C-alpha positions as CSV (number, residue, x, y, z in Angstrom):
1,X,55.8,243.7,-39.3
2,X,56.3,244.9,-42.8
3,X,55.1,248.2,-44.0
4,X,53.1,248.7,-47.2
5,X,56.2,250.1,-48.9
6,X,58.2,247.0,-48.1
7,X,55.5,244.7,-49.4
8,X,55.1,246.8,-52.5
9,X,58.9,246.7,-53.1
10,X,59.0,242.9,-52.6
11,X,56.1,242.4,-55.1
12,X,57.8,244.7,-57.6
13,X,61.1,242.8,-57.4
14,X,59.2,239.5,-57.9
15,X,57.5,240.9,-61.0
16,X,60.8,242.1,-62.4
17,X,62.5,238.7,-61.8
18,X,59.6,237.0,-63.6
19,X,59.8,239.4,-66.5
20,X,63.6,238.8,-66.7
21,X,63.2,235.0,-66.9
22,X,60.4,235.4,-69.4
23,X,62.6,237.5,-71.7
24,X,65.5,235.0,-71.3
25,X,63.2,232.2,-72.4
26,X,62.0,234.2,-75.4
27,X,65.6,234.9,-76.5
28,X,66.8,231.4,-76.0
29,X,63.8,230.0,-77.8
30,X,64.0,232.2,-80.8
31,X,67.8,231.7,-81.1
32,X,67.2,227.9,-81.1
33,X,64.5,228.2,-83.7
34,X,66.8,230.3,-86.0
35,X,69.9,228.2,-85.4
36,X,67.8,225.0,-86.2
37,X,67.9,226.1,-89.9
38,X,71.7,225.3,-90.0
39,X,72.9,223.3,-87.0
40,X,71.4,220.2,-85.4
41,X,67.8,221.0,-86.6
42,X,66.0,218.3,-84.7
43,X,67.5,219.1,-81.3
44,X,67.4,222.9,-81.6
45,X,63.8,222.7,-82.9
46,X,62.7,220.6,-80.0
47,X,64.4,223.0,-77.5
48,X,62.5,226.0,-79.2
49,X,59.2,224.0,-78.9
50,X,59.9,223.3,-75.2
51,X,60.6,227.0,-74.6
52,X,57.3,227.9,-76.3
53,X,55.4,225.4,-74.2
54,X,56.9,226.7,-71.0
55,X,56.1,230.3,-72.0
56,X,52.5,229.3,-72.9
57,X,51.8,227.3,-69.8
58,X,53.9,228.8,-67.0
59,X,54.2,232.5,-67.9
60,X,50.8,233.1,-69.5
61,X,52.3,234.1,-72.8
62,X,49.7,232.3,-74.9
63,X,50.4,234.1,-78.2
64,X,54.2,234.3,-78.0
65,X,54.4,230.7,-76.8
66,X,52.3,229.5,-79.7
67,X,54.4,231.5,-82.2
68,X,57.6,230.0,-80.7
69,X,56.2,226.5,-80.9
70,X,55.3,227.1,-84.6
71,X,58.8,228.7,-85.2
72,X,60.5,225.7,-83.6
73,X,58.5,223.2,-85.8
74,X,59.2,225.2,-88.9
75,X,62.8,225.9,-88.1
76,X,63.5,222.2,-87.3
77,X,61.8,220.9,-90.4
78,X,63.3,223.5,-92.7
79,X,66.7,222.8,-91.3
80,X,66.2,219.1,-91.8
81,X,65.1,219.6,-95.4
82,X,68.0,222.0,-96.1
83,X,70.5,219.4,-94.7
84,X,69.0,216.6,-96.8
85,X,69.2,218.8,-99.9
86,X,72.8,219.9,-99.3
87,X,73.8,216.2,-98.7
88,X,72.2,215.0,-101.9
89,X,73.6,217.6,-104.2
90,X,77.1,218.3,-102.7
């Protein structure tokens, strides 16, 4: 039979693991949104949007997930426009 301390430690470790995975999703999502401005904008924008959706639905990060979805859309579209302009004028 587990003691209260063991149960508390197990719950604390589970919460730490969830926070770690949440932070990893945030970092990967924002890196993709930023990199979409210069490299493969459609693909990286979609990845950022997906990370935002996962954060919003699975991790109860409603605000941050929405910001990441918007960042992915803006980054993907801006990267696409920058690529078109560069190809037209260079």
